[in-house]
DRENMAR-941188 format. One record per atom (N, C-alpha, C, O): residue in one letter; z, x, y. Coordinates in steps of 0.05 Angstrom, whole numbers, padded with zeros to 5 digits, always signed. Each point is the difference from the previous one (the first is absolute). Example, Ala and Ser with C-alpha at 12.3 -4.5 7.8 and 13.67 -1.06 7.14 Angstrom:
<nodes>
NODE   resn       up     east    north
NODE      A   +00156   +00264   -00114
NODE      A   +00000   -00018   +00024
NODE      A   +00000   +00018   +00024
NODE      A   +00013   +00021   +00000
NODE      S   -00027   -00028   +00021
NODE      S   +00001   +00016   +00024
NODE      S   +00014   -00015   +00022
NODE      S   +00004   +00010   +00022
</nodes>
This chain:
<nodes>
NODE   resn       up     east    north
NODE      X   -00125   -00141   +00029
NODE      X   +00030   +00011   -00007
NODE      X   +00010   +00015   +00026
NODE      X   +00020   +00014   -00005
NODE      X   -00026   -00013   +00031
NODE      X   +00020   -00002   +00019
NODE      X   +00021   -00014   +00010
NODE      X   +00022   +00008   +00010
NODE      X   -00035   -00043   -00017
NODE      X   +00013   -00012   +00004
NODE      X   +00038   +00002   -00021
NODE      X   +00025   +00001   +00004
NODE      X   -00042   +00000   -00023
NODE      X   +00028   +00009   -00024
NODE      X   +00016   +00012   +00014
NODE      X   +00021   -00009   +00008
NODE      X   -00033   +00042   -00001
NODE      X   +00017   +00016   +00020
NODE      X   +00023   -00002   +00018
NODE      X   +00023   +00009   +00003
NODE      X   -00044   -00028   +00010
NODE      X   +00028   -00011   +00029
NODE      X   +00013   -00015   -00019
NODE      X   +00024   +00000   +00005
NODE      X   -00029   -00014   -00026
NODE      X   +00017   -00028   -00009
NODE      X   +00027   +00019   -00005
NODE      X   +00022   -00005   +00008
NODE      X   -00029   +00031   -00026
NODE      X   +00018   +00014   -00014
NODE      X   +00021   +00011   +00023
NODE      X   +00024   -00001   -00006
NODE      X   -00033   +00011   +00034
NODE      X   +00011   +00016   +00016
NODE      X   +00013   -00021   +00012
NODE      X   +00021   +00007   +00013
NODE      X   -00026   -00030   -00012
NODE      X   +00015   -00028   +00022
NODE      X   +00022   +00000   -00016
NODE      X   +00024   +00001   +00006
NODE      X   -00037   -00004   -00035
NODE      X   +00021   -00020   -00019
NODE      X   +00028   +00017   -00002
NODE      X   +00022   -00010   -00002
NODE      X   -00028   +00046   +00004
NODE      X   +00026   +00019   -00002
NODE      X   +00016   -00007   +00020
NODE      X   +00023   -00008   -00005
NODE      X   -00035   +00010   +00036
NODE      X   +00002   +00002   +00022
NODE      X   +00018   -00030   +00001
NODE      X   +00024   -00002   +00006
NODE      X   -00040   -00019   -00014
NODE      X   +00023   -00025   +00001
NODE      X   +00027   -00003   -00012
NODE      X   +00019   -00010   +00013
NODE      X   -00016   +00019   -00037
NODE      X   +00016   +00013   -00018
NODE      X   +00025   +00019   +00017
NODE      X   +00022   +00001   -00012
NODE      X   -00024   +00010   +00033
NODE      X   +00016   +00014   +00015
NODE      X   -00009   +00027   +00000
NODE      X   +00008   +00014   +00019
NODE      X   -00025   -00002   -00036
NODE      X   -00015   +00023   +00004
NODE      X   -00018   +00013   +00020
NODE      X   -00021   +00010   -00004
NODE      X   +00039   -00013   +00041
NODE      X   -00012   +00000   +00022
NODE      X   -00018   +00032   +00008
NODE      X   -00022   +00003   +00012
NODE      X   +00034   +00010   -00021
NODE      X   -00014   +00028   +00001
NODE      X   -00025   +00000   -00008
NODE      X   -00004   +00012   -00021
NODE      X   -00017   -00024   +00033
NODE      X   -00026   -00011   +00002
NODE      X   -00012   +00025   -00009
NODE      X   -00012   +00001   -00022
NODE      X   +00013   +00018   +00036
NODE      X   -00013   +00029   -00002
NODE      X   +00003   +00015   -00035
NODE      X   -00016   +00013   -00012
NODE      X   +00032   -00019   +00007
NODE      X   +00009   +00005   -00025
NODE      X   -00006   -00013   -00025
NODE      X   -00002   +00012   -00022
NODE      X   +00000   -00035   +00027
NODE      X   -00008   -00027   -00013
NODE      X   -00034   +00005   +00005
NODE      X   -00012   +00010   -00018
NODE      X   +00002   -00015   +00037
NODE      X   -00033   +00007   -00003
NODE      X   -00008   +00022   -00021
NODE      X   -00015   -00003   -00019
NODE      X   +00032   +00035   +00030
NODE      X   -00007   +00026   -00027
NODE      X   +00007   -00012   -00013
NODE      X   -00018   -00014   -00010
NODE      X   +00041   +00008   +00001
NODE      X   +00008   -00012   -00029
NODE      X   -00022   -00008   -00021
NODE      X   -00002   +00012   -00021
NODE      X   -00016   -00038   +00030
NODE      X   -00013   -00012   -00006
NODE      X   -00032   +00004   +00004
NODE      X   -00019   -00011   -00012
NODE      X   +00017   +00030   +00030
NODE      X   -00031   +00018   +00003
NODE      X   -00005   +00020   -00014
NODE      X   -00021   +00005   -00013
NODE      X   +00048   +00012   +00016
NODE      X   -00006   +00027   -00006
NODE      X   -00009   +00000   -00037
NODE      X   +00004   -00017   -00017
NODE      X   -00015   +00039   +00015
NODE      X   -00001   +00003   -00035
NODE      X   -00020   -00020   -00009
NODE      X   -00004   +00001   -00024
NODE      X   -00010   -00017   +00037
NODE      X   -00023   -00017   -00010
NODE      X   -00026   +00010   +00013
NODE      X   -00003   +00019   +00016
NODE      X   -00014   -00035   -00026
NODE      X   -00026   +00013   +00012
NODE      X   -00014   -00030   +00006
NODE      X   -00014   -00013   -00016
NODE      X   +00021   +00007   +00046
NODE      X   -00012   -00027   +00003
NODE      X   -00016   +00010   +00027
NODE      X   +00009   +00016   +00016
NODE      X   -00026   -00026   -00016
NODE      X   -00022   +00007   +00014
NODE      X   +00014   -00009   +00036
NODE      X   +00016   -00018   +00006
NODE      X   -00028   +00043   +00016
NODE      X   +00005   +00003   +00026
NODE      X   +00000   -00035   +00004
NODE      X   +00020   -00013   +00009
NODE      X   -00039   +00005   -00014
NODE      X   -00008   -00031   +00024
NODE      X   +00027   -00025   -00014
NODE      X   +00011   -00018   +00013
NODE      X   -00006   +00026   -00046
NODE      X   +00022   -00016   -00004
NODE      X   +00027   +00008   +00020
NODE      X   +00013   -00016   +00014
NODE      X   -00008   +00043   -00018
NODE      X   +00013   +00012   +00013
NODE      X   +00016   -00008   +00028
NODE      X   +00024   +00000   +00004
NODE      X   -00045   -00006   +00013
NODE      X   -00006   -00005   +00032
NODE      X   +00003   -00025   -00005
NODE      X   +00023   -00007   +00005
NODE      X   -00034   -00008   -00013
NODE      X   -00001   -00039   +00006
NODE      X   +00037   +00006   -00014
NODE      X   +00019   -00005   +00015
NODE      X   -00014   +00012   -00038
NODE      X   +00023   -00013   -00008
NODE      X   +00024   +00014   +00021
NODE      X   +00020   -00014   +00004
NODE      X   -00021   +00036   +00007
NODE      X   +00019   +00003   +00034
NODE      X   -00015   -00018   +00017
NODE      X   +00020   -00010   +00011
NODE      X   -00037   -00002   -00001
NODE      X   -00003   -00009   +00014
NODE      X   +00013   -00028   -00002
NODE      X   +00013   -00008   +00019
NODE      X   -00015   -00006   -00042
NODE      X   +00012   -00027   -00008
NODE      X   +00024   +00001   +00003
NODE      X   +00013   -00018   +00012
NODE      X   +00000   +00044   -00025
NODE      X   +00026   -00001   +00001
NODE      X   +00010   +00005   +00023
NODE      X   +00024   -00005   +00001
NODE      X   -00034   +00017   +00027
NODE      X   +00011   -00001   +00023
NODE      X   -00003   -00024   +00011
NODE      X   +00016   -00014   +00013
NODE      X   -00045   +00009   -00020
NODE      X   -00004   -00033   +00013
NODE      X   +00021   -00020   -00005
NODE      X   +00005   -00015   +00018
NODE      X   +00004   +00014   -00036
NODE      X   +00017   -00028   -00011
NODE      X   +00024   +00015   +00007
NODE      X   +00016   -00018   -00003
NODE      X   -00002   +00037   +00011
NODE      X   +00025   +00004   +00001
NODE      X   +00008   +00003   +00034
NODE      X   +00021   -00004   +00011
NODE      X   -00046   +00013   +00000
NODE      X   -00005   -00003   +00029
NODE      X   +00001   -00034   +00019
NODE      X   +00002   -00006   +00024
NODE      X   -00005   -00011   -00049
NODE      X   -00004   -00027   +00008
NODE      X   +00018   -00018   -00024
NODE      X   -00010   -00021   -00007
NODE      X   +00036   +00030   -00004
NODE      X   +00003   -00013   -00017
NODE      X   +00019   -00018   +00011
NODE      X   +00012   -00015   -00016
NODE      X   -00006   +00014   +00048
NODE      X   +00022   -00029   +00002
NODE      X   -00023   -00031   +00002
NODE      X   +00005   -00024   -00007
NODE      X   -00032   +00039   +00021
NODE      X   -00029   -00019   +00004
NODE      X   -00004   -00002   -00032
NODE      X   -00001   -00024   -00007
NODE      X   +00000   +00040   -00012
NODE      X   -00010   -00011   -00018
NODE      X   +00020   -00016   -00013
NODE      X   -00009   -00023   +00001
NODE      X   +00034   +00021   -00015
NODE      X   +00018   -00011   -00001
NODE      X   -00002   -00029   +00010
NODE      X   -00008   -00018   -00015
NODE      X   +00013   +00016   +00035
NODE      X   -00010   -00028   +00030
NODE      X   -00023   -00017   -00017
NODE      X   +00002   -00022   -00010
NODE      X   -00019   +00034   +00011
NODE      X   -00019   -00013   -00014
NODE      X   -00005   -00013   -00021
NODE      X   -00014   -00021   +00001
NODE      X   +00027   +00033   -00032
NODE      X   +00008   +00000   -00022
NODE      X   +00019   -00017   -00002
NODE      X   -00003   -00019   -00015
NODE      X   +00028   +00021   +00031
NODE      X   +00022   -00025   +00004
NODE      X   -00008   -00036   +00013
NODE      X   +00011   -00022   -00001
NODE      X   -00035   +00032   +00011
NODE      X   -00008   -00027   +00017
NODE      X   -00022   -00022   -00027
NODE      X   -00002   -00024   -00002
NODE      X   -00009   +00046   -00013
NODE      X   -00013   -00019   -00029
NODE      X   +00015   -00003   -00012
NODE      X   -00008   -00017   -00016
NODE      X   +00032   +00024   +00010
NODE      X   +00012   -00001   -00029
NODE      X   +00013   -00034   -00001
NODE      X   +00015   -00011   +00017
NODE      X   -00020   +00003   -00033
NODE      X   +00003   -00030   -00002
NODE      X   +00019   +00002   -00031
NODE      X   -00006   +00012   -00020
NODE      X   +00028   -00026   +00023
NODE      X   +00020   -00004   -00022
NODE      X   +00008   +00023   -00011
NODE      X   +00004   +00002   -00024
NODE      X   +00000   +00023   +00045
NODE      X   +00003   +00024   -00014
NODE      X   +00012   +00016   +00026
NODE      X   -00009   +00004   +00022
NODE      X   +00038   +00006   -00037
NODE      X   +00005   +00017   +00024
NODE      X   -00022   +00034   +00002
NODE      X   -00019   +00010   -00013
NODE      X   +00035   -00001   +00037
NODE      X   -00020   +00024   +00002
NODE      X   +00019   +00034   -00021
NODE      X   -00009   +00021   -00010
NODE      X   +00039   -00034   +00012
NODE      X   +00015   +00016   -00014
NODE      X   +00006   -00001   -00030
NODE      X   +00014   +00016   -00013
NODE      X   -00030   -00037   +00004
NODE      X   -00003   -00014   -00031
NODE      X   -00018   +00014   -00007
NODE      X   +00003   +00005   -00025
NODE      X   -00031   +00012   +00038
NODE      X   -00022   +00010   -00012
NODE      X   +00002   +00023   -00010
NODE      X   +00003   +00020   +00014
NODE      X   -00004   -00021   -00040
NODE      X   +00001   +00031   -00014
NODE      X   -00017   +00016   +00023
NODE      X   -00019   -00005   +00015
NODE      X   +00039   +00032   -00020
NODE      X   -00005   +00020   +00009
NODE      X   -00039   +00021   +00008
NODE      X   -00013   +00012   +00017
NODE      X   +00013   -00024   -00049
NODE      X   -00025   +00013   -00010
NODE      X   -00020   -00021   +00019
NODE      X   -00017   +00009   +00016
NODE      X   +00023   -00037   -00021
NODE      X   -00031   -00011   +00012
NODE      X   +00006   -00003   +00028
NODE      X   -00018   -00010   +00013
NODE      X   +00048   +00018   +00004
NODE      X   +00003   -00004   +00022
NODE      X   -00019   +00027   +00013
NODE      X   -00012   +00001   +00022
NODE      X   +00014   +00020   -00043
NODE      X   -00012   +00020   +00014
NODE      X   -00026   +00005   -00001
NODE      X   -00012   +00018   +00012
NODE      X   +00001   -00037   -00030
NODE      X   -00035   -00009   +00006
NODE      X   -00004   -00016   +00021
NODE      X   -00015   +00004   +00019
NODE      X   +00032   -00024   -00024
NODE      X   -00004   -00020   +00020
NODE      X   -00004   +00020   +00028
NODE      X   -00021   +00001   +00012
NODE      X   +00039   +00011   -00006
NODE      X   -00001   +00019   +00031
NODE      X   -00025   +00013   +00002
NODE      X   -00013   -00003   +00020
NODE      X   +00003   +00018   -00043
NODE      X   -00020   +00011   -00009
NODE      X   -00026   -00017   +00020
NODE      X   -00006   +00002   +00024
NODE      X   -00005   -00021   -00048
NODE      X   -00022   -00024   +00003
NODE      X   +00007   -00014   +00037
NODE      X   -00018   -00008   +00014
NODE      X   +00040   +00008   -00006
NODE      X   +00004   -00011   +00021
NODE      X   -00017   +00019   +00021
NODE      X   -00022   -00004   +00009
NODE      X   +00040   +00029   -00004
NODE      X   -00007   +00023   +00017
NODE      X   -00040   -00003   -00002
NODE      X   -00011   -00007   +00021
NODE      X   +00000   +00011   -00038
NODE      X   -00023   -00002   -00001
NODE      X   -00017   -00023   +00011
NODE      X   -00017   +00003   +00018
NODE      X   +00024   -00030   -00029
NODE      X   -00013   -00019   +00019
NODE      X   +00007   -00007   +00032
NODE      X   -00012   -00017   +00014
NODE      X   +00038   +00039   -00005
NODE      X   +00004   -00012   +00025
NODE      X   -00010   +00026   +00015
NODE      X   -00011   -00003   +00021
NODE      X   +00016   +00034   -00034
NODE      X   -00008   +00015   +00024
NODE      X   -00025   +00023   -00010
NODE      X   -00015   +00014   +00014
NODE      X   +00017   -00018   -00044
NODE      X   -00037   +00015   +00003
NODE      X   -00024   -00016   -00007
NODE      X   -00010   -00003   -00022
NODE      X   +00003   -00005   +00043
NODE      X   -00022   -00016   +00002
NODE      X   -00031   +00012   -00013
NODE      X   -00021   -00010   -00005
NODE      X   +00031   +00033   +00003
NODE      X   -00030   +00004   -00016
NODE      X   +00001   +00003   -00032
NODE      X   -00012   +00016   -00014
NODE      X   +00032   -00036   +00006
NODE      X   -00003   -00003   -00027
NODE      X   -00007   -00031   -00002
NODE      X   +00020   -00010   +00012
NODE      X   -00036   -00011   -00021
NODE      X   +00004   -00025   -00009
NODE      X   +00021   -00004   -00008
NODE      X   +00010   +00014   -00017
NODE      X   +00001   -00036   +00026
NODE      X   +00034   -00007   -00005
NODE      X   -00001   -00010   -00031
NODE      X   +00021   +00002   -00014
NODE      X   -00054   -00019   -00001
NODE      X   +00013   -00005   -00022
NODE      X   -00001   +00016   -00012
NODE      X   +00015   -00001   -00019
NODE      X   -00034   +00030   +00021
NODE      X   +00004   +00026   -00018
NODE      X   +00029   +00000   +00000
NODE      X   +00012   -00009   -00020
NODE      X   +00005   +00019   +00043
NODE      X   +00027   +00008   -00010
NODE      X   +00022   -00016   -00007
NODE      X   +00023   +00008   -00003
NODE      X   -00031   -00037   +00002
NODE      X   +00023   -00024   -00018
NODE      X   -00016   +00001   -00028
NODE      X   +00011   -00007   -00021
NODE      X   -00028   +00015   +00023
NODE      X   -00012   +00005   -00030
NODE      X   +00005   +00029   -00017
NODE      X   -00002   +00003   -00025
NODE      X   +00008   +00013   +00040
NODE      X   +00018   +00024   -00011
NODE      X   +00021   -00003   -00003
NODE      X   +00009   +00007   -00022
NODE      X   +00009   -00019   +00045
NODE      X   +00029   +00001   -00013
NODE      X   +00006   -00022   -00013
NODE      X   +00022   -00005   -00007
NODE      X   -00045   -00012   +00002
NODE      X   +00001   -00021   -00021
NODE      X   +00012   +00024   -00035
NODE      X   +00021   +00000   -00014
NODE      X   -00048   +00016   +00011
NODE      X   -00003   +00018   -00021
NODE      X   +00025   +00007   -00009
NODE      X   +00007   -00007   -00023
NODE      X   +00011   +00023   +00039
NODE      X   +00009   +00017   +00009
NODE      X   +00034   -00020   -00008
NODE      X   +00017   +00006   -00017
NODE      X   -00018   -00027   +00032
NODE      X   +00026   -00018   -00015
NODE      X   -00002   -00003   -00031
NODE      X   +00018   +00008   -00015
NODE      X   -00040   -00020   +00006
NODE      X   -00008   -00002   -00023
NODE      X   +00009   +00028   -00018
NODE      X   +00013   +00001   -00021
NODE      X   -00021   +00016   +00034
NODE      X   +00013   +00033   -00011
NODE      X   +00024   +00005   -00008
NODE      X   +00008   +00007   -00022
NODE      X   +00008   -00011   +00047
NODE      X   +00022   +00011   +00001
NODE      X   +00028   -00025   +00006
NODE      X   +00024   +00002   +00005
NODE      X   -00042   -00026   -00008
NODE      X   +00029   -00027   +00011
NODE      X   -00013   -00014   -00025
NODE      X   -00020   +00004   -00013
NODE      X   +00043   -00026   +00011
NODE      X   +00006   -00009   -00021
NODE      X   -00024   -00020   -00005
NODE      X   -00019   +00005   +00015
NODE      X   +00016   -00025   -00032
NODE      X   -00021   -00019   -00007
NODE      X   -00002   -00011   +00018
NODE      X   -00021   +00010   +00008
NODE      X   +00028   -00031   +00013
NODE      X   -00005   -00008   +00018
NODE      X   -00005   +00023   +00031
NODE      X   -00010   -00011   +00020
NODE      X   +00013   +00024   -00019
NODE      X   -00009   +00018   +00018
NODE      X   -00023   +00004   +00028
NODE      X   +00001   +00005   +00025
NODE      X   -00027   -00011   -00055
NODE      X   -00013   +00002   +00016
NODE      X   -00015   -00027   +00014
NODE      X   -00016   +00002   +00019
NODE      X   +00025   -00026   -00032
NODE      X   +00002   -00029   +00012
NODE      X   +00016   +00008   +00029
NODE      X   -00010   +00005   +00022
NODE      X   +00027   -00005   -00026
NODE      X   +00020   -00004   +00023
NODE      X   -00006   +00022   +00023
NODE      X   +00009   -00003   +00023
NODE      X   -00024   +00021   -00030
NODE      X   -00003   +00024   +00016
NODE      X   -00032   -00009   +00020
NODE      X   -00006   +00006   +00024
NODE      X   -00010   -00022   -00045
NODE      X   -00023   -00012   +00009
NODE      X   +00011   -00028   +00020
NODE      X   -00016   -00009   +00017
NODE      X   +00037   -00001   -00019
NODE      X   +00009   -00026   +00013
NODE      X   -00005   +00014   +00024
NODE      X   -00021   +00000   +00014
NODE      X   +00044   +00011   -00011
NODE      X   +00009   +00019   +00026
NODE      X   -00014   +00015   +00022
NODE      X   +00003   +00002   +00024
NODE      X   -00024   +00008   -00046
NODE      X   -00022   +00019   +00026
NODE      X   -00015   -00012   +00002
NODE      X   -00019   +00012   +00009
NODE      X   +00014   -00041   -00015
NODE      X   -00019   -00023   -00001
NODE      X   +00005   -00011   +00023
NODE      X   -00016   -00002   +00019
NODE      X   +00044   -00007   -00019
NODE      X   +00005   -00009   +00029
NODE      X   +00006   +00019   +00025
NODE      X   -00003   -00007   +00023
NODE      X   +00012   +00035   -00031
NODE      X   -00006   +00021   +00028
NODE      X   -00024   +00003   +00016
NODE      X   -00004   +00005   +00024
NODE      X   -00013   -00012   -00049
NODE      X   -00037   +00012   +00013
NODE      X   +00002   -00029   +00014
NODE      X   +00004   +00004   +00024
NODE      X   -00004   -00031   -00030
NODE      X   -00005   -00023   +00013
NODE      X   +00010   -00005   +00021
NODE      X   -00010   -00015   +00017
NODE      X   +00049   +00034   -00013
NODE      X   +00008   -00009   +00022
NODE      X   -00004   +00031   +00021
NODE      X   +00014   +00007   +00020
NODE      X   -00040   +00005   -00035
NODE      X   -00003   +00028   +00024
NODE      X   -00024   -00019   +00010
NODE      X   -00001   -00006   +00024
NODE      X   -00018   -00004   -00042
NODE      X   -00028   -00011   +00012
NODE      X   +00006   -00014   +00023
NODE      X   -00010   +00002   +00022
NODE      X   +00032   -00022   -00031
NODE      X   -00004   -00022   +00015
NODE      X   +00015   +00009   +00032
NODE      X   -00002   -00012   +00022
NODE      X   +00017   +00034   -00027
NODE      X   +00013   +00014   +00024
NODE      X   -00032   +00011   +00018
NODE      X   -00007   -00004   +00023
NODE      X   -00002   +00012   -00037
NODE      X   -00024   +00021   +00013
NODE      X   -00016   -00022   +00010
NODE      X   -00013   +00007   +00020
NODE      X   +00009   -00031   -00028
NODE      X   -00020   -00020   +00012
NODE      X   +00012   -00018   +00021
NODE      X   -00012   -00019   +00009
NODE      X   +00038   +00025   -00001
NODE      X   +00008   -00007   +00029
NODE      X   -00013   +00009   +00022
NODE      X   +00008   -00007   +00023
</nodes>
């Protein structure tokens, strides 16, 4: 649930609704989300936005035959969240982050989103692992 909430917040932010406190409030208020979901959602949004240039560079590095600007905004948002988890949230196993991103992509993206997200995030994970092993 927290990942979906973070995706909705970052999607609106990416679409130009950049008053982040208002966006967060409009998505989280009035609903009965657990304290844990709210906290993880906020941490994920903050980590993603605080590391956005590096996250985007890592995604661009692994794109094959695809331009970053051509990625639909929903897929780009999910890729950013997944990449953030893989790179910066070490307490979460990368495969868990990837699987969650794939499921969100299948739910909110088009018919090919899950497969596309899987390929990109798996490549980000491999690059990160090879960088860690050097």
